[in-house]
C-alpha positions as CSV (number, residue, x, y, z in Angstrom):
1,M,0.0,0.0,0.0
2,E,2.9,2.4,0.8
3,E,3.4,3.5,-2.8
4,Y,-0.1,4.8,-3.0
5,L,0.0,6.7,0.2
6,E,1.3,10.3,0.7
7,L,1.3,10.8,4.4
8,D,1.9,14.2,5.9
9,P,2.9,14.0,9.6
10,T,2.2,17.7,10.1
11,V,-1.6,17.3,9.8
12,R,-4.2,15.3,11.7
13,I,-4.6,11.6,10.9
14,E,-8.2,12.3,9.7
15,E,-6.8,14.7,7.0
16,N,-4.4,12.0,5.8
17,I,-7.2,9.5,5.6
18,D,-9.5,11.8,3.7
19,H,-6.7,12.8,1.3
20,N,-5.4,9.3,0.7
21,V,-8.1,6.8,1.2
22,L,-11.6,8.3,1.2
23,T,-11.1,10.4,-2.0
24,N,-9.4,7.4,-3.7
25,F,-11.7,4.7,-2.3
26,S,-12.0,2.7,-5.5
27,K,-8.3,2.5,-6.0
28,F,-7.7,1.1,-2.5
29,D,-10.8,-1.1,-2.8
30,R,-9.2,-2.8,-5.8
31,L,-6.1,-3.5,-3.8
32,I,-8.0,-5.4,-1.1
33,S,-8.0,-8.7,-2.9
34,P,-9.3,-11.3,-3.7
35,T,-12.7,-9.6,-3.8
36,Y,-14.5,-12.4,-2.0
37,I,-12.8,-11.4,1.3
38,K,-15.1,-8.3,1.3
39,K,-18.2,-10.6,1.3
40,A,-19.7,-12.8,3.9
41,P,-18.5,-14.9,5.7
42,F,-15.0,-13.6,5.2
43,R,-16.1,-10.0,5.7
44,N,-17.9,-10.9,8.9
45,F,-14.8,-12.6,10.3
46,L,-12.4,-9.8,9.3
47,I,-14.6,-7.0,10.8
48,A,-15.0,-9.1,14.0
49,L,-11.2,-9.6,14.1
50,S,-10.6,-5.9,13.9
51,R,-13.0,-5.2,16.7
52,S,-12.0,-8.0,19.1
53,D,-9.1,-8.9,21.3
54,G,-7.9,-11.4,18.7
55,K,-8.8,-14.5,20.6
56,L,-10.2,-17.2,18.3
57,Y,-13.5,-17.9,20.1
58,N,-14.2,-14.3,20.8
59,I,-13.9,-13.5,17.0
60,L,-16.2,-16.4,16.1
61,K,-18.8,-15.3,18.6
62,R,-18.7,-11.7,17.4
63,A,-18.9,-12.8,13.7
64,H,-21.7,-15.3,14.5
65,L,-19.7,-18.2,12.9
66,N,-19.4,-21.8,14.1
67,E,-16.0,-23.3,14.8
68,H,-15.9,-25.4,11.6
69,T,-16.6,-22.5,9.3
70,G,-14.3,-20.2,11.2
71,K,-11.3,-22.5,11.0
72,A,-11.9,-22.9,7.2
73,I,-11.9,-19.2,6.8
74,I,-8.7,-18.9,8.9
75,S,-6.9,-21.5,6.8
76,E,-7.8,-19.5,3.6
77,L,-6.8,-16.2,5.1
78,L,-3.4,-17.6,6.3
79,E,-2.7,-18.8,2.7
80,L,-3.5,-15.3,1.4
81,D,-1.2,-13.7,4.0
82,I,-4.0,-11.5,5.3
83,I,-3.7,-12.8,8.9
84,K,-1.2,-14.4,11.2
85,I,-1.9,-16.8,14.0
86,Y,-0.1,-16.8,17.4
87,E,-0.4,-19.9,19.5
88,S,-0.8,-19.5,23.2
89,R,2.3,-20.1,25.4
90,E,0.2,-21.1,28.3
91,E,0.9,-24.5,29.8
92,P,-1.9,-27.1,29.3
93,L,-4.3,-27.4,32.3
94,K,-3.7,-31.2,32.2
95,K,-0.1,-32.3,32.8
96,Y,-1.2,-36.0,32.6
97,P,-4.3,-37.6,31.0
98,K,-6.2,-38.5,34.2
99,Q,-5.6,-35.3,36.0
100,K,-8.7,-33.8,37.5
101,I,-9.5,-30.2,36.5
102,K,-11.3,-27.8,38.9
103,K,-15.0,-27.4,38.0
104,A,-14.6,-23.7,37.4
105,L,-11.9,-24.4,34.7
106,R,-13.6,-27.2,32.9
107,G,-15.0,-25.0,30.2
108,Y,-11.8,-23.0,29.8
109,K,-10.0,-23.4,26.4
110,I,-6.5,-22.4,25.6
111,Q,-6.8,-20.5,22.4
112,P,-4.6,-18.7,19.9
113,I,-4.6,-15.0,19.0
114,I,-5.1,-13.9,15.5
115,R,-3.8,-10.6,14.1
116,F,-3.8,-9.0,10.7
117,A,-0.6,-9.5,8.8
118,Y,-0.4,-5.8,7.9
119,P,-1.8,-2.8,9.8
120,F,-3.6,-1.5,6.7
121,Y,-5.9,-4.5,6.7
122,N,-6.8,-3.8,10.3
123,F,-7.6,-0.2,9.4
124,W,-9.7,-1.2,6.3
125,F,-11.8,-3.8,7.9
126,G,-12.1,-2.0,11.2
127,F,-13.0,1.4,9.9
128,I,-13.6,1.5,6.1
129,E,-15.5,-1.7,5.3
130,P,-18.3,-1.2,7.8
131,F,-19.1,2.2,6.1
132,R,-18.5,1.1,2.5
133,S,-21.9,2.0,1.1
134,E,-21.8,5.5,2.6
135,I,-18.2,6.2,1.6
136,I,-19.0,5.2,-2.0
137,L,-21.6,8.0,-2.0
138,G,-19.1,10.5,-0.6
139,K,-20.8,10.5,2.9
140,Y,-18.0,10.4,5.4
141,E,-19.7,11.7,8.6
142,R,-20.4,8.4,10.3
143,F,-17.0,7.0,9.4
144,F,-15.2,10.0,11.0
145,E,-17.5,9.8,14.0
146,Y,-16.7,6.2,14.5
147,F,-13.0,6.6,13.8
148,Q,-12.6,9.4,16.4
149,K,-14.3,7.2,19.1
150,H,-12.4,4.0,18.3
151,S,-9.1,4.8,16.6
152,I,-7.2,4.0,19.9
153,R,-8.1,0.4,19.2
154,A,-5.8,0.3,16.1
155,T,-3.1,2.7,17.3
156,S,-2.6,1.0,20.7
157,L,-2.1,-2.3,18.9
158,I,0.6,-0.9,16.7
159,F,2.2,0.7,19.7
160,E,2.2,-2.7,21.4
161,Q,3.7,-4.4,18.4
162,L,6.4,-1.8,18.1
163,A,7.2,-2.2,21.8
164,N,7.7,-5.9,21.3
165,D,10.0,-5.2,18.4
166,F,11.9,-2.7,20.5
167,I,12.3,-5.2,23.3
168,A,13.6,-7.9,20.9
169,M,16.3,-5.5,19.7
170,E,17.2,-3.9,23.0
171,F,17.6,-7.1,25.0
172,D,18.6,-9.7,22.3
173,T,15.6,-11.9,23.0
174,L,14.9,-15.5,22.1
175,S,11.2,-14.8,22.0
176,S,9.0,-11.8,22.6
177,G,5.3,-11.1,22.2
178,N,1.9,-11.1,24.0
179,Y,1.2,-13.6,26.7
180,W,-2.3,-14.7,27.9
181,D,-3.6,-17.3,30.2
182,K,-6.6,-18.1,32.3
183,H,-5.8,-15.4,34.8
184,G,-5.0,-12.4,32.5
185,E,-3.2,-10.9,29.6
186,F,0.2,-9.2,29.2
187,D,1.3,-7.0,26.3
188,I,5.0,-8.1,26.6
189,L,6.6,-11.3,27.8
190,A,10.0,-12.0,26.5
191,L,12.9,-14.3,27.2
192,T,16.5,-13.1,26.6
193,K,19.5,-15.1,25.6
194,K,20.8,-14.5,29.1
195,D,17.7,-16.4,30.4
196,E,16.1,-13.3,31.8
197,L,12.3,-13.0,31.8
198,I,10.9,-9.6,30.8
199,L,7.3,-8.7,31.6
200,G,5.6,-5.4,30.5
201,E,2.6,-3.3,29.6
202,C,2.0,-0.6,27.0
203,K,-0.3,2.4,27.4
204,F,-1.1,4.5,24.4
205,K,-3.0,7.3,26.4
206,N,-2.8,11.1,26.5
207,K,-1.7,11.1,30.1
208,K,1.3,10.0,32.0
209,I,1.5,6.5,33.5
210,C,1.3,6.5,37.3
211,K,2.8,4.0,39.8
212,S,-0.7,2.4,40.1
213,E,-0.1,0.9,36.6
214,L,3.0,-0.9,37.8
215,S,1.1,-2.1,40.9
216,K,-1.6,-3.6,38.6
217,L,1.1,-5.3,36.5
218,E,2.7,-6.8,39.6
219,Y,-0.7,-8.0,40.8
220,K,-1.5,-9.7,37.4
221,A,2.0,-11.3,37.4
222,Q,1.3,-12.7,40.9
223,L,-2.0,-14.3,39.7
224,S,-0.3,-15.9,36.7
225,H,2.7,-17.1,38.8
226,I,5.1,-15.1,36.7
227,I,8.3,-13.8,38.4
228,P,10.1,-11.5,35.9
229,D,13.7,-10.4,36.1
230,I,12.9,-7.2,34.3
231,W,9.8,-5.0,34.4
232,V,9.1,-2.8,31.4
233,L,6.5,0.0,30.8
234,F,5.9,1.8,27.6
235,S,4.0,5.0,27.6
236,K,2.8,7.4,24.8
237,N,2.9,10.4,27.1
238,G,5.6,9.7,29.7
239,F,5.5,8.8,33.3
240,S,4.7,10.4,36.7
241,N,7.5,11.8,38.8
242,K,6.8,9.1,41.4
243,L,7.3,6.4,38.9
244,K,10.4,7.9,37.4
245,S,11.9,8.2,40.8
246,S,11.3,4.5,41.6
247,K,14.2,2.8,43.2
248,M,13.4,-0.5,41.4
249,D,16.7,-1.4,39.6
250,N,15.0,-3.8,37.3
251,L,12.3,-1.4,36.1
252,K,12.7,0.1,32.6
253,L,10.6,3.0,31.4
254,Y,10.2,3.8,27.7
255,D,8.3,6.5,25.8
256,L,7.9,7.6,22.1
257,N,11.5,8.9,22.0
258,N,12.7,5.4,22.2
259,F,11.1,4.6,18.9
260,K,13.1,7.1,16.9
261,Q,15.5,4.3,15.8
262,F,12.6,2.8,13.7
263,L,12.6,6.0,11.6
264,H,16.0,5.4,10.1
């Protein structure tokens, strides 16, 4: 898509979208191929993916698809390089066949997370496709209204993915990515070649991260029985003085300035 985009970082994102995508809708629409992914049931699945947490069964529920149909769609989309699938790193509930599972966990399923292979697909199916008929007629009001309310859903995901890329380079990791289990979810869980475990969260908000966010992360880690060697926090808008003055030697704080290396 990049060769068709002329992004101006000095103006608002809405102006870039208007200038690039909305006024050239038919051109970009042709680039979203094959055409059948813009029709049910693929369209339902992809819109649901863009609006969910990425967990398989949550997507299927939102898209009103059964598991058999959903998995056939996933297989097709993987071949088309439209989505990627990330298997859970959670240990199985049963460590041996006859092990008894607590009643409260018997309905729990370890499931993968699905993501779009490229951010533009996430933007298209999350914000453009649902308003297709109106955009074709040049009516953009509902699109912009929805985008202003929900754009954080897309930008925060990109921020999270960039944070994982940054951790992979900064610490020379063996693995890095999201982690989720029956107790909670974490934006970053990485293992370094020095056998150090890194655990972190990303916050793409227009306010500074306070110490309470670190406390929440520590509590979640305790529930999931994770003992990290290094804690990391990523913030769009910096950190409170109390957090910056923390005496935790194994706490690392990163903001947007740390991403400048990606621009070169």
